[in-house]
LOFINU-132599 format. One record per atom (N, C-alpha, C, CB): x, y, z; residue in one letter. Coordinates in steps of 0.05 Angstrom, whole numbers, padded with zeros to 5 digits, always signed. Last residue first. Glycine has a CB too. Example, Ala and Ser with C-alpha at 12.3 -4.5 7.8 and 13.67 -1.06 7.14 Angstrom:
% residues 2
+00257-00045+00142S
+00273-00021+00143S
+00258+00001+00157S
+00282-00012+00114S
+00264-00114+00156A
+00246-00090+00156A
+00264-00066+00156A
+00226-00089+00181A
//
This chain:
% residues 177
-00187-00130-00285N
-00209-00110-00284N
-00209-00096-00257N
-00237-00123-00288N
-00153-00173-00289G
-00142-00146-00294G
-00163-00125-00294G
-00128-00145-00319G
-00173-00221-00275N
-00175-00215-00303N
-00164-00187-00310N
-00203-00217-00312N
-00171-00222-00220K
-00152-00239-00234K
-00153-00235-00264K
-00158-00268-00228K
-00181-00151-00205D
-00187-00179-00203D
-00168-00196-00220D
-00216-00185-00212D
-00156-00099-00165A
-00157-00111-00191A
-00163-00141-00188A
-00130-00107-00207A
-00177-00043-00127A
-00171-00072-00129A
-00172-00080-00158A
-00190-00089-00111A
-00181+00010-00081L
-00175+00002-00108L
-00168-00028-00108L
-00152+00019-00120L
-00212+00065-00045R
-00200+00038-00047R
-00198+00030-00076R
-00217+00017-00031R
-00230+00118-00051E
-00216+00110-00027E
-00201+00084-00030E
-00235+00107-00004E
-00246+00175-00087L
-00239+00147-00089L
-00222+00139-00065L
-00224+00141-00115L
-00298+00219-00090T
-00274+00213-00075T
-00269+00183-00077T
-00275+00222-00045T
-00329+00225-00137S
-00327+00246-00118S
-00301+00243-00102S
-00352+00248-00100S
-00338+00207-00198F
-00317+00202-00179F
-00316+00226-00160F
-00290+00198-00193F
-00389+00185-00232P
-00384+00208-00214P
-00364+00202-00193P
-00411+00216-00201P
-00372+00162-00297M
-00377+00155-00269M
-00372+00179-00251M
-00360+00131-00260M
-00357+00172-00348G
-00384+00181-00340G
-00391+00175-00311G
-00404+00168-00358G
-00307+00162-00367T
-00323+00139-00358T
-00352+00146-00353T
-00311+00126-00334T
-00280+00208-00380N
-00279+00186-00399N
-00295+00162-00391N
-00250+00179-00403N
-00293+00245-00338S
-00298+00253-00366S
-00296+00229-00385S
-00278+00274-00374S
-00278+00218-00290Q
-00306+00224-00295Q
-00311+00230-00325Q
-00316+00247-00278Q
-00228+00169-00308N
-00238+00192-00293N
-00267+00198-00301N
-00220+00218-00298N
-00173+00130-00315Y
-00202+00129-00313Y
-00210+00153-00297Y
-00212+00101-00299Y
-00115+00137-00358S
-00131+00143-00334S
-00161+00136-00338S
-00128+00172-00326S
-00048+00113-00371L
-00075+00120-00379L
-00091+00126-00354L
-00088+00098-00396L
+00019+00111-00389W
+00000+00116-00367W
-00026+00126-00379W
+00011+00137-00347W
+00053+00059-00423Q
+00039+00085-00425Q
+00019+00087-00402Q
+00024+00087-00452Q
+00075+00008-00423G
+00093+00031-00420G
+00079+00058-00421G
+00113+00030-00441G
+00029-00026-00425N
+00049-00025-00447N
+00066+00000-00447N
+00034-00027-00474N
-00003+00012-00378I
-00007-00010-00397I
+00013-00006-00421I
-00036-00012-00408I
-00017+00035-00316L
+00005+00032-00336L
+00000+00008-00352L
+00032+00031-00321L
-00066+00082-00292Y
-00056+00055-00295Y
-00036+00054-00318Y
-00079+00035-00300Y
-00102+00121-00245Q
-00081+00120-00266Q
-00072+00091-00268Q
-00057+00139-00260Q
-00164+00146-00230I
-00146+00123-00227I
-00127+00123-00251I
-00163+00096-00227I
-00186+00205-00195E
-00181+00189-00219E
-00162+00166-00212E
-00169+00207-00241E
-00192+00232-00148R
-00214+00234-00167R
-00209+00220-00193R
-00220+00263-00173R
-00156+00244-00106Q
-00172+00220-00106Q
-00196+00222-00124Q
-00182+00215-00078Q
-00124+00290-00117P
-00143+00290-00095P
-00164+00268-00097P
-00157+00316-00094P
-00078+00237-00112R
-00092+00258-00098R
-00101+00278-00118R
-00073+00271-00076R
-00091+00176-00149T
-00075+00199-00142T
-00091+00220-00127T
-00064+00212-00168T
-00089+00108-00147I
-00107+00131-00142I
-00090+00154-00134I
-00130+00125-00120I
-00062+00063-00196I
-00059+00081-00172I
-00083+00101-00171I
-00033+00096-00173I
-00036+00002-00217Y
-00059+00020-00218Y
-00057+00038-00193Y
-00087+00005-00220Y
+00015-00033-00254P
+00005-00018-00231P
-00019+00000-00237P
+00028-00001-00219P
+00020-00098-00279N
+00013-00070-00286N
+00003-00056-00261N
-00007-00069-00309N
+00028-00152-00269G
+00047-00133-00258G
+00042-00104-00265G
+00074-00139-00266G
-00009-00189-00282T
+00014-00187-00300T
+00035-00166-00291T
+00005-00180-00328T
-00049-00183-00244Q
-00033-00207-00243Q
-00008-00206-00262Q
-00049-00231-00251Q
-00046-00113-00225D
-00059-00136-00236D
-00040-00160-00236D
-00071-00131-00264D
-00039-00077-00164C
-00028-00087-00189C
-00045-00110-00199C
+00002-00096-00186C
-00050-00014-00130T
-00054-00043-00133T
-00042-00051-00160T
-00085-00050-00132T
-00050+00041-00085A
-00038+00026-00107A
-00046-00003-00107A
-00007+00028-00107A
-00068+00106-00064R
-00072+00077-00064R
-00059+00065-00088R
-00103+00070-00063R
-00041+00156-00071F
-00056+00150-00047F
-00061+00120-00043F
-00082+00165-00047F
+00011+00184-00094C
-00001+00158-00099C
-00015+00149-00073C
+00019+00137-00108C
+00024+00244-00121A
+00016+00232-00095A
+00000+00207-00101A
+00000+00252-00078A
+00033+00268-00168N
+00050+00246-00162N
+00043+00232-00136N
+00079+00255-00161N
-00019+00287-00212S
-00008+00288-00185S
+00010+00264-00180S
-00030+00290-00163S
-00031+00280-00266G
-00035+00306-00253G
-00022+00309-00226G
-00064+00311-00251G
+00017+00245-00306I
-00006+00246-00289I
-00007+00273-00274I
-00007+00223-00270I
+00064+00244-00334C
+00039+00245-00350C
+00014+00246-00333C
+00038+00222-00369C
+00112+00234-00314N
+00104+00263-00315N
+00078+00266-00330N
+00126+00279-00329N
+00140+00189-00268F
+00123+00194-00291F
+00115+00223-00291F
+00098+00175-00291F
+00181+00139-00238R
+00175+00167-00244R
+00158+00169-00269R
+00200+00183-00248R
+00188+00101-00189Y
+00175+00097-00215Y
+00165+00125-00223Y
+00152+00076-00214Y
+00245+00089-00151P
+00223+00106-00158P
+00213+00100-00186P
+00230+00136-00155P
+00260+00032-00116H
+00266+00046-00141H
+00242+00062-00149H
+00275+00027-00164H
+00285+00012-00054W
+00262+00021-00069W
+00271+00037-00093W
+00243+00039-00051W
+00324-00044-00038I
+00323-00016-00045I
+00298-00010-00062I
+00349-00008-00061I
+00334-00097-00031N
+00327-00082-00007N
+00326-00052-00013N
+00347-00088+00015N
+00307-00120-00090G
+00326-00127-00069G
+00317-00114-00043G
+00355-00118-00076G
+00265-00071-00105Q
+00283-00090-00119Q
+00306-00096-00100Q
+00293-00078-00146Q
+00201-00045-00101L
+00223-00056-00086L
+00239-00076-00102L
+00213-00069-00059L
+00180+00015-00132V
+00179-00014-00132V
+00204-00024-00118V
+00177-00026-00161V
+00138+00073-00121A
+00164+00059-00121A
+00160+00029-00121A
+00182+00068-00097A
+00107+00135-00135L
+00106+00106-00134L
+00134+00095-00135L
+00089+00095-00157L
+00101+00198-00098G
+00103+00181-00122G
+00103+00151-00115G
+00127+00187-00137G
+00095+00229-00053L
+00111+00240-00075L
+00114+00221-00099L
+00138+00248-00065L
+00067+00200-00016D
+00057+00226-00023D
+00072+00240-00045D
+00057+00244+00002D
+00069+00133-00044T
+00076+00153-00025T
+00064+00180-00033T
+00107+00156-00022T
+00060+00064-00053G
+00050+00091-00060G
+00057+00110-00037G
+00020+00091-00065G
+00099+00010-00074C
+00092+00028-00051C
+00083+00055-00062C
+00116+00031-00032C
+00102-00059-00090W
+00099-00031-00099W
+00090-00015-00075W
+00079-00028-00123W
+00140-00117-00097I
+00124-00100-00079I
+00125-00071-00089I
+00135-00102-00050I
+00134-00172-00142H
+00146-00146-00136H
+00128-00131-00117H
+00151-00130-00161H
+00111-00219-00160G
+00123-00219-00134G
+00138-00194-00127G
+00142-00242-00133G
+00080-00217-00205L
+00108-00226-00209L
+00124-00227-00183L
+00122-00208-00229L
+00032-00195-00192G
+00033-00223-00199G
+00060-00235-00203G
+00016-00228-00223G
+00050-00148-00139D
+00040-00156-00165D
+00043-00186-00170D
+00055-00140-00187D
+00028-00123-00079I
+00046-00142-00091I
+00034-00151-00118I
+00051-00167-00072I
+00026-00059-00047T
+00013-00080-00062T
+00035-00098-00074T
-00004-00068-00084T
+00013-00007+00000L
+00030-00029-00010L
+00014-00048-00026L
+00045-00043+00014L
+00007+00063+00014S
-00004+00037+00007S
+00018+00018-00003S
-00025+00040-00015S
+00032+00109+00037Y
+00003+00105+00039Y
-00006+00076+00034Y
-00011+00123+00020Y
+00086+00140+00071T
+00076+00119+00053T
+00047+00114+00059T
+00092+00094+00057T
+00131+00184+00076N
+00102+00185+00081N
+00088+00166+00062N
+00092+00215+00077N
+00182+00184+00057T
+00176+00164+00078T
+00146+00165+00086T
+00193+00169+00102T
+00190+00188-00014S
+00181+00200+00012S
+00177+00178+00032S
+00155+00216+00008S
+00214+00157-00051L
+00211+00185-00057L
+00203+00201-00032L
+00191+00190-00079L
+00260+00108-00029L
+00233+00118-00030L
+00233+00148-00036L
+00218+00112-00003L
+00314+00096-00024G
+00303+00098-00051G
+00274+00108-00052G
+00305+00072-00064G
+00308+00067+00037S
+00327+00074+00017S
+00315+00073-00011S
+00352+00055+00018S
+00273+00047+00075T
+00267+00073+00063T
+00286+00081+00041T
+00267+00095+00085T
+00253+00001+00116L
+00263+00002+00089L
+00255+00029+00077L
+00252-00022+00072L
+00271-00018+00181T
+00256+00002+00165T
+00269+00003+00137T
+00256+00030+00178T
+00259-00079+00217T
+00277-00060+00205T
+00259-00040+00190T
+00297-00073+00185T
+00257-00132+00266W
+00244-00109+00253W
+00266-00091+00241W
+00228-00093+00273W
+00252-00204+00271A
+00268-00179+00272A
+00254-00157+00256A
+00297-00183+00262A
+00222-00250+00260G
+00220-00238+00287G
+00236-00212+00290G
+00230-00257+00307G
+00231-00259+00205N
+00242-00277+00225N
+00243-00265+00253N
+00271-00285+00217N
+00216-00193+00193Y
+00226-00217+00181Y
+00240-00234+00202Y
+00245-00211+00157Y
+00179-00136+00182K
+00184-00157+00202K
+00192-00183+00186K
+00159-00162+00220K
+00189-00069+00166V
+00189-00096+00157V
+00195-00115+00180V
+00210-00100+00134V
+00160-00007+00150R
+00171-00024+00172R
+00168-00053+00162R
+00156-00020+00199R
+00171+00047+00110I
+00162+00019+00110I
+00176+00004+00132I
+00167+00006+00082I
+00156+00113+00136G
+00170+00093+00120G
+00157+00066+00122G
+00199+00092+00127G
+00124+00141+00171R
+00153+00143+00174R
+00168+00122+00158R
+00160+00141+00204R
+00072+00129+00164E
+00079+00157+00158E
+00109+00162+00161E
+00064+00176+00176E
+00075+00063+00135T
+00070+00082+00157T
+00077+00110+00147T
+00086+00074+00182T
+00063-00002+00115A
+00065+00025+00105A
+00057+00044+00128A
+00048+00031+00080A
+00096-00060+00128F
+00076-00042+00140F
+00082-00014+00130F
+00076-00043+00171F
+00105-00128+00111F
+00111-00100+00105F
+00089-00083+00115F
+00117-00096+00075F
+00134-00189+00130Q
+00110-00172+00131Q
+00119-00143+00128Q
+00094-00176+00158Q
+00163-00248+00102S
+00166-00219+00109S
+00138-00205+00109S
+00185-00205+00090S
+00161-00298+00081D
+00162-00296+00110D
+00163-00267+00120D
+00185-00311+00121D
+00126-00279+00024G
+00141-00301+00037G
+00139-00298+00067G
+00170-00300+00029G
+00101-00219+00037L
+00114-00233+00015L
+00132-00254+00028L
+00130-00214-00003L
+00046-00180+00054Q
+00064-00201+00062Q
+00075-00214+00037Q
+00049-00222+00079Q
+00026-00114+00075A
+00030-00134+00054A
+00048-00156+00065A
+00041-00122+00028A
-00015-00060+00095I
+00001-00083+00103I
+00002-00103+00079I
-00011-00097+00128I
-00024+00009+00110S
-00027-00013+00092S
-00008-00035+00100S
-00021-00004+00062S
-00019+00044+00153R
-00038+00050+00132R
-00043+00027+00112R
-00029+00074+00117R
-00007+00058+00217V
-00005+00036+00199V
-00027+00037+00178V
-00006+00008+00214V
+00026+00106+00247Q
+00001+00103+00232Q
+00005+00081+00212Q
-00007+00131+00218Q
+00059+00088+00308Y
+00060+00090+00279Y
+00031+00090+00268Y
+00076+00068+00266Y
+00053+00076+00362G
+00057+00104+00354G
+00058+00109+00324G
+00081+00115+00366G
+00081+00012+00355N
+00068+00031+00373N
+00074+00060+00364N
+00077+00028+00402N
+00106-00028+00328L
+00091-00009+00312L
+00076+00012+00329L
+00071-00023+00294L
+00128-00064+00363S
+00146-00050+00345S
+00133-00029+00327S
+00161-00070+00328S
+00082-00088+00388D
+00098-00067+00402D
+00116-00051+00383D
+00114-00079+00424D
+00022-00100+00370I
+00048-00105+00358I
+00066-00082+00368I
+00047-00107+00326I
-00028-00122+00416R
-00013-00100+00405R
+00014-00110+00393R
-00008-00078+00426R
-00076-00171+00401Q
-00051-00164+00416Q
-00036-00143+00401Q
-00034-00189+00421Q
-00141-00194+00408W
-00124-00175+00393W
-00100-00167+00411W
-00139-00150+00384W
-00158-00262+00414T
-00153-00237+00427T
-00134-00219+00410T
-00142-00241+00455T
-00159-00313+00390G
-00184-00298+00395G
-00182-00272+00408G
-00202-00315+00410G
-00105-00327+00386A
-00123-00343+00403A
-00148-00327+00410A
-00109-00352+00428A
-00091-00265+00363V
-00077-00289+00374V
-00097-00302+00393V
-00051-00281+00389V
-00088-00217+00315L
-00107-00235+00329L
-00092-00260+00337L
-00131-00242+00311L
-00050-00158+00324K
-00055-00183+00310K
-00073-00200+00328K
-00029-00198+00303K
-00048-00087+00312A
-00053-00110+00330A
-00058-00134+00313A
-00077-00104+00349A
-00013-00025+00308A
-00026-00048+00297A
-00030-00069+00318A
-00011-00059+00272A
-00015+00048+00312G
-00002+00022+00314G
-00018+00000+00300G
+00004+00014+00342G
-00054+00089+00309N
-00035+00088+00332N
-00023+00060+00335N
-00048+00096+00358N
-00089+00084+00269L
-00075+00109+00270L
-00054+00109+00292L
-00094+00132+00275L
-00079+00014+00251T
-00094+00036+00260T
-00078+00062+00260T
-00105+00031+00289T
-00087-00051+00222G
-00071-00027+00225G
-00088-00003+00232G
-00056-00020+00198G
-00095-00116+00242I
-00109-00091+00237I
-00090-00068+00242I
-00134-00089+00255I
-00085-00182+00219I
-00073-00158+00230I
-00091-00134+00223I
-00044-00154+00220I
-00081-00251+00222S
-00100-00229+00219S
-00088-00205+00233S
-00128-00237+00230S
-00049-00308+00192V
-00048-00284+00209V
-00070-00265+00202V
-00020-00271+00207V
-00053-00351+00156T
-00039-00355+00182T
-00040-00332+00201T
-00011-00361+00176T
-00080-00338+00111D
-00086-00364+00122D
-00074-00367+00150D
-00076-00387+00105D
-00093-00268+00123S
-00081-00290+00107S
-00089-00316+00121S
-00050-00288+00106S
-00110-00201+00122L
-00119-00228+00128L
-00104-00247+00111L
-00149-00231+00125L
-00108-00136+00145F
-00093-00156+00130F
-00102-00184+00140F
-00062-00152+00133F
-00137-00073+00141I
-00140-00099+00151I
-00124-00118+00133I
-00170-00108+00154I
-00128-00003+00159C
-00126-00026+00141C
-00130-00052+00156C
-00099-00025+00127C
-00145+00035+00197Q
-00135+00044+00171Q
-00134+00021+00150Q
-00108+00056+00174Q
-00190+00049+00249V
-00177+00028+00232V
-00170+00039+00205V
-00196+00004+00229V
-00193+00076+00305N
-00191+00087+00278N
-00176+00068+00260N
-00178+00115+00278N
-00188+00057+00355R
-00213+00050+00341R
-00213+00061+00312R
-00237+00062+00356R
-00126+00028+00372S
-00141+00051+00365S
-00167+00042+00351S
-00125+00071+00347S
-00108-00022+00387V
-00092+00001+00396V
-00106+00028+00390V
-00065+00001+00384V
-00158-00069+00409L
-00143-00055+00388L
-00129-00030+00400L
-00162-00046+00365L
-00186-00089+00454G
-00160-00099+00448G
-00144-00085+00426G
-00162-00126+00440G
-00239-00099+00479F
-00235-00088+00452F
-00208-00096+00441F
-00238-00057+00453F
//
């Protein structure tokens, strides 16, 4: 089996690496075998993103970063270290959803993206379209909030007619849909 846990939280695939995040760490596929990533043992790996040579891992204890074989934790500026999701927008910015809000990475510091127009600041999932507009699923996972031209708008049952019982995943295509 080779995975550190059967409870898979996320999967990251690129041309050069395959990684699975679980409730008890992460593993990468090497020559057809899953190998534990020791620097993530005991962490709940909820989301994974890669920008250039850096890999970012959202955990319940902040963002773990691997760059040139070295590990560090990036938490400066995060609203909470309880991180749920990571996404990279079309401009190359990394966004992070936490239980207390959304943040964008600028340099090595997270800058909170504060808003008071949504019902919950808990950003369970985040994604961005190609122009950099963020979309989030807020707790209790019954609506999608998105930022267009500086204004937060929402998709929910009352304005779409769709029965949103629980939203788990979110993606934007190349057309921003």
